[in-house]
C-alpha positions as CSV (number, residue, x, y, z in Angstrom):
1,X,41.7,21.4,76.6
2,X,41.7,24.6,78.9
3,X,40.9,23.2,82.1
4,X,38.9,26.0,84.3
5,X,39.7,25.8,87.7
6,X,37.0,27.2,90.2
7,X,38.4,28.7,93.3
8,X,36.9,29.2,96.5
9,X,37.3,30.4,99.8
10,X,37.2,27.2,102.4
11,X,36.9,26.7,105.8
12,X,39.9,25.3,108.0
13,X,37.2,22.0,108.9
14,X,37.3,22.0,105.5
15,X,40.8,20.4,105.0
16,X,41.2,21.6,101.1
17,X,43.0,18.1,100.2
18,X,46.4,20.5,98.4
19,X,45.5,18.7,95.0
20,X,42.3,21.0,94.7
21,X,44.1,24.0,95.4
22,X,44.4,26.4,93.1
23,X,48.6,26.6,93.7
24,X,48.8,23.2,93.4
25,X,46.9,23.1,90.2
26,X,49.8,26.0,88.8
27,X,52.5,23.4,89.9
28,X,50.8,20.6,88.1
29,X,51.1,22.9,84.5
30,X,54.9,24.2,85.5
31,X,56.1,19.9,85.6
32,X,54.2,19.1,82.3
33,X,56.8,18.5,79.8
34,X,54.6,19.6,77.2
35,X,56.5,20.6,73.8
36,X,56.9,24.3,73.1
37,X,55.1,25.7,69.7
38,X,57.4,27.1,66.9
39,X,55.2,30.3,67.4
40,X,55.3,30.5,71.7
41,X,59.3,29.8,70.5
42,X,59.5,32.8,68.1
43,X,57.6,35.4,70.7
44,X,59.5,34.4,73.2
45,X,62.4,35.3,71.0
46,X,60.7,38.3,70.8
47,X,59.9,39.2,73.8
48,X,63.5,38.3,75.4
49,X,65.0,40.9,73.0
50,X,62.3,43.1,73.8
51,X,63.2,43.1,77.1
52,X,67.3,43.9,75.8
53,X,65.5,46.8,74.7
54,X,64.0,48.7,77.5
55,X,67.2,47.8,79.6
56,X,69.4,48.7,77.7
57,X,67.4,52.7,77.2
58,X,67.4,52.8,81.2
59,X,71.2,51.6,82.2
60,X,72.1,55.0,83.6
61,X,68.8,56.1,85.2
62,X,69.0,56.4,89.5
63,X,67.0,53.3,89.7
64,X,68.7,51.1,88.1
65,X,72.0,52.2,88.8
66,X,70.7,51.9,92.7
67,X,70.1,48.0,91.9
68,X,73.3,47.4,89.6
69,X,74.7,48.9,92.6
70,X,72.8,46.4,94.9
71,X,73.2,43.6,92.7
72,X,77.5,43.8,92.7
73,X,78.3,44.2,96.3
74,X,77.0,40.3,96.5
75,X,78.8,37.8,95.4
76,X,78.2,34.7,93.2
77,X,77.2,32.1,96.1
78,X,78.6,28.9,96.5
79,X,76.8,26.7,94.5
80,X,76.2,27.3,90.9
81,X,78.1,29.4,88.2
82,X,76.3,33.3,88.9
83,X,74.2,35.4,86.9
84,X,75.3,38.6,84.7
85,X,73.8,41.7,85.2
86,X,72.5,43.9,82.3
87,X,75.0,46.7,81.4
88,X,77.9,44.6,83.2
89,X,80.5,42.1,81.5
90,X,79.6,39.2,81.2
91,X,82.5,37.5,83.9
92,X,81.1,39.7,86.3
93,X,78.5,38.3,87.9
94,X,76.4,38.0,91.2
95,X,73.8,35.2,92.9
96,X,70.7,34.6,90.6
97,X,68.1,36.3,93.2
98,X,70.4,39.7,93.0
99,X,70.9,39.6,89.1
100,X,67.1,39.0,89.1
101,X,66.6,42.4,91.2
102,X,69.1,44.2,89.1
103,X,67.7,43.1,85.9
104,X,64.5,43.4,86.8
105,X,64.3,47.0,87.2
106,X,66.2,47.4,84.4
107,X,63.2,45.9,82.7
108,X,60.3,47.9,83.9
109,X,62.2,51.4,84.9
110,X,60.7,52.5,81.6
111,X,57.6,51.0,81.7
112,X,58.3,49.9,78.2
113,X,57.9,46.4,77.1
114,X,55.2,43.6,76.9
115,X,51.4,43.9,78.6
116,X,48.1,41.2,79.1
117,X,45.5,43.4,80.0
118,X,42.2,41.7,81.5
119,X,40.4,41.1,84.9
120,X,44.1,42.7,86.3
121,X,46.9,44.5,84.3
122,X,50.5,43.1,83.7
123,X,54.0,43.1,82.0
124,X,54.5,39.4,81.4
125,X,58.0,39.9,80.3
126,X,58.7,40.4,84.3
127,X,59.3,37.1,84.1
128,X,62.0,37.0,81.9
129,X,65.1,38.6,84.7
130,X,64.4,36.0,87.2
131,X,63.8,32.6,84.7
132,X,66.6,33.4,82.9
133,X,69.0,34.4,86.0
134,X,68.6,31.0,87.0
135,X,69.6,29.6,84.6
136,X,72.1,31.3,84.0
137,X,73.0,29.9,87.5
138,X,72.9,26.5,87.5
139,X,73.8,26.3,83.6
140,X,70.6,25.3,81.9
141,X,70.6,25.8,78.0
142,X,68.7,27.8,75.4
143,X,65.5,25.0,75.0
144,X,65.4,24.7,79.1
145,X,65.3,28.0,79.1
146,X,62.1,28.7,76.7
147,X,60.2,26.1,78.6
148,X,60.2,27.9,81.5
149,X,60.0,31.2,80.1
150,X,56.6,29.6,78.3
151,X,55.3,28.4,81.8
152,X,55.8,32.3,83.9
153,X,54.1,33.6,80.5
154,X,51.1,31.0,81.1
155,X,50.8,31.6,84.5
156,X,50.7,35.0,84.9
157,X,48.6,35.8,82.0
158,X,46.3,33.0,83.4
159,X,45.9,34.5,86.7
160,X,45.2,37.7,85.3
161,X,42.7,36.2,82.9
162,X,40.8,35.9,86.1
163,X,41.0,37.4,89.3
164,X,41.5,41.3,89.7
165,X,43.4,42.6,92.6
166,X,43.7,46.6,91.2
167,X,39.9,46.5,92.2
168,X,40.6,45.7,95.9
169,X,44.3,47.9,95.6
170,X,46.8,45.3,95.5
171,X,49.9,45.7,93.2
172,X,49.7,43.7,90.4
173,X,53.2,41.8,90.9
174,X,50.9,39.2,93.2
175,X,50.4,37.1,90.3
176,X,54.0,37.6,89.3
177,X,55.8,36.1,92.1
178,X,53.3,33.0,91.6
179,X,54.2,33.0,87.8
180,X,58.0,33.6,88.4
181,X,58.0,30.6,91.1
182,X,56.2,28.6,88.5
183,X,58.7,29.2,85.3
184,X,61.6,28.3,87.9
185,X,60.0,24.7,88.5
186,X,59.7,24.2,84.9
187,X,62.9,25.6,84.1
188,X,64.2,23.4,87.0
189,X,62.5,20.2,86.1
190,X,61.2,20.2,89.7
191,X,58.1,18.0,90.9
192,X,55.1,19.0,91.8
193,X,55.1,19.2,95.4
194,X,58.0,21.5,95.4
195,X,56.9,23.6,92.8
196,X,53.8,24.1,95.0
197,X,55.2,25.4,98.2
198,X,57.9,27.5,95.9
199,X,54.6,29.2,94.4
200,X,52.3,29.4,97.9
201,X,55.6,31.3,98.9
202,X,55.9,33.1,96.5
203,X,52.3,34.7,96.7
204,X,52.8,35.0,100.3
205,X,55.7,37.3,100.5
206,X,54.8,39.3,97.2
207,X,51.5,40.6,98.2
208,X,51.3,44.5,99.1
209,X,48.8,47.8,98.3
210,X,48.8,49.8,95.4
211,X,49.8,53.2,96.9
212,X,53.2,52.3,94.6
213,X,50.8,53.0,91.9
214,X,48.8,55.9,93.3
215,X,49.3,59.4,94.2
216,X,53.2,61.0,93.8
217,X,54.4,57.7,92.6
218,X,58.1,56.9,93.3
219,X,60.9,54.7,92.0
220,X,59.6,51.8,93.2
221,X,56.9,51.4,90.7
222,X,60.4,49.8,89.3
223,X,61.4,47.6,91.3
224,X,57.8,46.1,92.1
225,X,58.1,43.2,89.8
226,X,62.2,42.8,90.9
227,X,61.3,42.2,94.1
228,X,58.6,39.6,93.3
229,X,61.1,37.8,90.8
230,X,64.0,38.2,93.4
231,X,61.2,36.4,96.2
232,X,60.5,33.9,93.8
233,X,64.2,33.0,92.8
234,X,64.4,33.1,97.1
235,X,61.2,30.8,97.5
236,X,62.3,28.2,95.3
237,X,65.6,27.7,97.1
238,X,63.8,27.2,100.4
239,X,61.2,24.9,98.8
240,X,64.2,22.9,96.9
241,X,65.3,22.7,101.0
242,X,62.0,20.8,101.7
243,X,60.6,24.1,103.5
244,X,56.8,24.3,103.4
245,X,54.5,27.5,102.7
246,X,51.6,29.0,104.2
247,X,48.4,26.6,103.1
248,X,46.0,27.0,101.1
249,X,47.4,30.5,100.0
250,X,44.6,31.6,97.6
251,X,41.6,29.6,99.5
252,X,42.5,29.5,103.1
253,X,39.8,31.1,105.6
254,X,42.5,33.7,105.8
255,X,44.6,33.5,102.9
256,X,45.0,36.2,99.8
257,X,40.9,35.6,98.3
258,X,39.4,36.5,102.1
259,X,41.2,39.1,103.2
260,X,43.1,40.7,100.6
261,X,40.8,39.7,97.6
262,X,36.8,39.9,96.8
263,X,36.1,38.2,100.8
264,X,35.1,34.5,102.5
265,X,31.9,34.3,99.9
266,X,34.1,34.7,96.3
267,X,35.2,32.6,94.1
268,X,36.8,32.8,90.5
269,X,37.3,30.7,87.2
270,X,41.0,30.6,86.4
271,X,41.8,28.8,83.2
272,X,44.7,26.5,82.9
273,X,46.0,24.4,80.0
274,X,44.6,20.7,80.6
275,X,47.1,17.9,80.9
276,X,49.5,17.7,77.5
277,X,47.8,21.0,76.3
278,X,51.1,23.1,75.0
279,X,51.7,26.6,76.7
280,X,50.3,29.1,74.6
281,X,49.0,32.7,76.5
282,X,52.2,34.7,75.4
283,X,50.7,34.7,72.0
284,X,47.5,37.2,73.9
285,X,50.2,39.4,74.9
286,X,51.1,42.8,73.4
287,X,54.2,44.6,73.7
288,X,54.5,48.8,73.9
289,X,55.3,51.0,71.1
290,X,55.9,53.6,73.0
291,X,57.4,54.3,76.5
292,X,53.8,55.0,78.6
293,X,51.4,52.9,80.5
294,X,50.2,50.7,78.3
295,X,46.2,52.3,78.6
296,X,48.0,55.3,76.8
297,X,49.2,53.2,73.7
298,X,46.5,53.6,72.0
299,X,45.9,57.4,72.6
300,X,48.8,58.1,72.0
301,X,48.3,57.0,68.5
302,X,45.2,58.9,67.9
303,X,47.1,62.5,68.9
304,X,49.6,61.7,66.5
305,X,47.3,61.5,63.8
306,X,45.9,64.1,65.1
307,X,48.2,66.3,64.9
308,X,48.9,65.2,61.3
309,X,46.0,65.4,60.4
310,X,43.0,67.8,61.9
311,X,43.0,71.2,60.9
312,X,43.0,72.8,64.7
313,X,45.3,74.5,66.8
314,X,45.7,72.7,70.4
315,X,45.8,76.6,71.3
316,X,41.8,76.6,69.9
317,X,41.0,74.0,72.0
318,X,38.5,74.9,74.9
319,X,38.2,71.5,76.3
320,X,39.4,67.6,75.5
321,X,37.5,64.5,77.4
322,X,38.9,61.3,76.6
323,X,35.7,58.6,76.6
324,X,37.3,55.9,78.0
325,X,37.5,52.5,79.8
326,X,36.5,52.2,83.8
327,X,40.4,51.4,84.1
328,X,42.0,54.1,82.4
329,X,39.4,56.2,84.0
330,X,40.3,55.2,87.6
331,X,44.1,54.5,87.3
332,X,45.4,57.1,84.6
333,X,42.9,59.6,84.1
334,X,40.7,61.8,86.3
335,X,39.1,59.6,87.8
336,X,42.0,59.0,90.2
337,X,41.3,61.6,91.6
338,X,45.2,62.7,92.3
339,X,46.6,66.0,91.8
340,X,49.7,64.8,90.5
341,X,49.0,63.7,87.4
342,X,48.2,67.6,86.2
343,X,51.3,68.9,88.3
344,X,54.5,70.1,86.0
345,X,56.7,69.5,88.4
346,X,55.3,65.9,89.0
347,X,58.1,62.3,89.3
348,X,58.6,60.7,85.3
349,X,57.0,57.2,86.9
350,X,54.2,59.9,87.9
351,X,53.4,61.7,84.5
352,X,53.7,58.0,82.7
353,X,50.5,57.0,84.3
354,X,49.1,60.5,83.8
355,X,46.9,60.4,80.5
356,X,45.5,64.3,80.4
357,X,49.5,65.0,80.3
358,X,50.4,62.2,77.6
359,X,48.1,63.0,75.4
360,X,48.6,66.8,75.7
361,X,52.3,66.6,74.7
362,X,51.2,63.6,71.9
363,X,49.0,65.8,70.2
364,X,51.6,69.1,70.1
365,X,54.1,67.1,69.2
366,X,52.8,64.0,66.8
367,X,54.7,61.5,68.6
368,X,56.4,60.2,71.5
369,X,59.7,60.1,73.1
370,X,60.9,57.7,75.7
371,X,63.5,60.8,77.5
372,X,62.2,63.8,76.4
373,X,58.4,63.7,76.6
374,X,59.1,63.3,80.1
375,X,62.0,65.9,81.0
376,X,61.1,68.9,83.5
377,X,61.0,71.5,80.7
378,X,58.9,69.6,78.6
379,X,56.7,68.7,81.6
380,X,56.3,72.7,82.5
381,X,55.8,74.6,78.9
382,X,53.5,76.9,79.6
383,X,51.1,76.4,76.3
384,X,51.7,71.9,77.3
385,X,50.2,72.5,81.1
386,X,47.9,75.2,79.8
387,X,45.7,72.5,76.9
388,X,46.9,69.8,79.7
389,X,44.5,71.4,82.3
390,X,41.7,70.8,79.8
391,X,42.1,67.5,79.2
392,X,40.3,65.2,81.7
393,X,39.0,61.4,80.7
394,X,34.9,60.2,81.7
395,X,34.1,56.3,81.9
396,X,32.3,55.1,78.7
397,X,30.0,52.0,79.7
398,X,30.5,50.8,75.9
399,X,34.6,50.7,76.3
400,X,34.5,49.9,79.5
401,X,32.9,46.5,78.0
402,X,35.3,46.3,75.5
403,X,37.9,46.2,77.7
404,X,37.0,43.6,79.5
405,X,35.7,41.7,76.4
406,X,37.4,38.3,75.9
407,X,36.3,38.3,71.9
408,X,39.9,39.2,70.5
409,X,38.2,41.2,68.1
410,X,36.2,43.6,70.5
411,X,38.6,43.5,73.3
412,X,40.0,47.6,73.4
413,X,41.9,50.2,75.1
414,X,41.2,53.0,73.7
415,X,38.3,55.2,73.7
416,X,36.6,58.5,71.6
417,X,38.1,61.4,72.3
418,X,35.8,64.7,71.8
419,X,37.5,67.9,71.4
420,X,35.7,71.5,71.3
421,X,37.2,74.9,70.2
422,X,36.9,77.7,71.6
423,X,34.2,78.8,68.4
424,X,31.7,76.1,69.2
425,X,33.2,74.0,67.0
426,X,33.6,69.5,68.4
427,X,35.8,67.2,66.7
428,X,35.4,63.6,67.3
429,X,37.2,60.3,66.4
430,X,38.5,57.3,68.7
431,X,40.5,54.3,68.2
432,X,40.2,50.9,69.7
433,X,44.0,49.2,70.2
434,X,46.9,50.9,69.6
435,X,49.0,50.9,66.1
436,X,51.6,48.1,67.3
437,X,48.7,45.8,69.0
438,X,48.2,42.6,66.9
439,X,44.9,44.2,65.3
440,X,46.6,47.2,64.9
441,X,47.0,49.3,62.0
442,X,51.1,47.9,62.2
443,X,51.5,44.8,64.3
444,X,55.0,44.2,65.8
445,X,56.7,41.4,63.9
446,X,60.2,40.7,64.7
447,X,61.6,43.7,62.3
448,X,60.2,46.2,64.7
449,X,61.6,44.3,68.2
450,X,65.1,44.2,66.5
451,X,64.6,48.0,65.4
452,X,63.4,48.9,69.1
453,X,66.6,47.8,70.2
454,X,69.0,48.7,67.4
455,X,67.2,52.2,68.6
456,X,67.2,51.9,72.1
457,X,71.0,50.2,72.7
458,X,72.3,52.1,69.9
459,X,73.6,55.0,72.9
460,X,74.7,52.8,75.0
461,X,76.1,49.5,73.6
462,X,79.0,49.2,70.9
463,X,77.5,48.5,68.0
464,X,79.7,44.6,67.5
465,X,77.4,44.0,70.7
466,X,74.3,44.8,69.3
467,X,75.3,42.1,67.0
468,X,76.2,39.4,69.2
469,X,73.5,39.9,71.2
470,X,71.0,40.1,68.5
471,X,72.8,37.1,67.2
472,X,72.4,35.1,70.5
473,X,68.7,35.8,70.8
474,X,67.2,35.3,67.2
475,X,68.9,31.2,68.3
476,X,67.8,30.8,71.7
477,X,66.2,27.6,71.8
478,X,69.2,26.3,70.5
479,X,72.0,28.1,72.8
480,X,74.4,26.2,75.0
481,X,74.3,26.5,79.0
482,X,77.5,28.2,78.1
483,X,75.8,30.2,75.5
484,X,73.0,31.5,77.9
485,X,75.0,32.8,80.1
486,X,76.6,34.9,77.6
487,X,72.8,36.2,77.2
488,X,73.2,40.0,78.6
489,X,73.9,43.2,77.2
490,X,77.0,45.0,77.8
491,X,77.2,48.8,78.3
492,X,80.1,50.5,76.1
493,X,83.7,51.4,77.7
494,X,82.7,54.8,79.7
495,X,78.4,54.2,80.3
496,X,78.2,52.8,83.4
497,X,81.6,55.2,84.7
498,X,79.6,58.2,83.6
499,X,77.0,57.9,86.7
500,X,77.1,58.1,90.0
501,X,77.4,53.9,92.0
502,X,75.4,55.0,95.6
503,X,76.4,52.9,99.0
504,X,73.9,51.8,101.2
505,X,74.8,49.6,103.5
506,X,75.9,46.6,101.2
């Protein structure tokens, strides 16, 4: 039975016991050797495939190339086998923290992998690169890797259920540092005291502002979760060496809650598995069919439905209003008050977080493409710019309520569209969840994950490499340590040589 951990700020003189701190409760969950449910194992396999898909699609992009070059400029540390880097041959290794960095950027670059939204939002698949990197480095087998990944997903999702970061303009990767540290702790079989120190330090070093997702969004958007994963690896290393961390990191009077979140009078109820309870949170998460911010998924599906079924021409539109949740309106909608969200010269990262742009393109094209839909010439097309600037968002209290609902049958990430034509005709339609959502029109299953991998990998991986990786991934819990070290995607000959490898300090 799930245990609710009540979290509040404590004055220093209260001397909050370690065992009563949220970081220690997280550590106890991580140290619990409970078996992994078969359904969870199956979903972990799906998400390992999903991560590889989006990493393959991003191998030649600038941020990924730069992060990979940084990683390869660092040799394998003296203790361990080293870890693979996405795209590189399996015998090209670096230290685990740098593999976590490079692979984390590759996974996040296209904003195309799994998601969980509640009080906060997250991409829990960001846990996979750091946990996998450590597994390869220390020689863990597939069963241990699965246990570590189950913990990483569990802790991040549980934190996301209860603690809002974006409300205080803190980036959501502040929940990722602790979850990745906890997952690595499970992988390594560390005791709760050691994991506690690692979790505390990972939180302390990965708390940053949300300007990374505001205004002219930069390439750091992809690097932020990779940095959190890298910090988690380093935090575990330091904790294993007996080094301690700021405490209590959440509850202290100068801690995260008091000064970065809801303040000295705040309290949160964080749900965590009880001792002996399986870690099943991954089953509440969902992946993306489209390469766009998750709040855009359902809107893309609605736009392509309108494109296919509606009797109007986008050129006849006078205005479009997307009635939606608070989060969608203020983060990726017109409520953000970011002029860049309407700028044809905006970065790909910014367009990815502009629902007016995304809806305009999807309505005109009847779909979405992870490359073509973001091309500068696509964004600058005059008829697109004209339609794009007619689209606004508005917060609707009912859609906000459904966004935050704990009832899975009510929870929704879409909204209602109101289209006014030049002749005064008003058309309306709505969508609650994306087609690929577990409750959507076409929920993603194993075959969809494999199809996504084949689609995105085909331009950059040889056919035999595609089959080799899938053969390993689908046997994940049975893999030997040697096979885990081969759990990598190797680019086809000439693919990586075709892109420049930038030089920096290292």
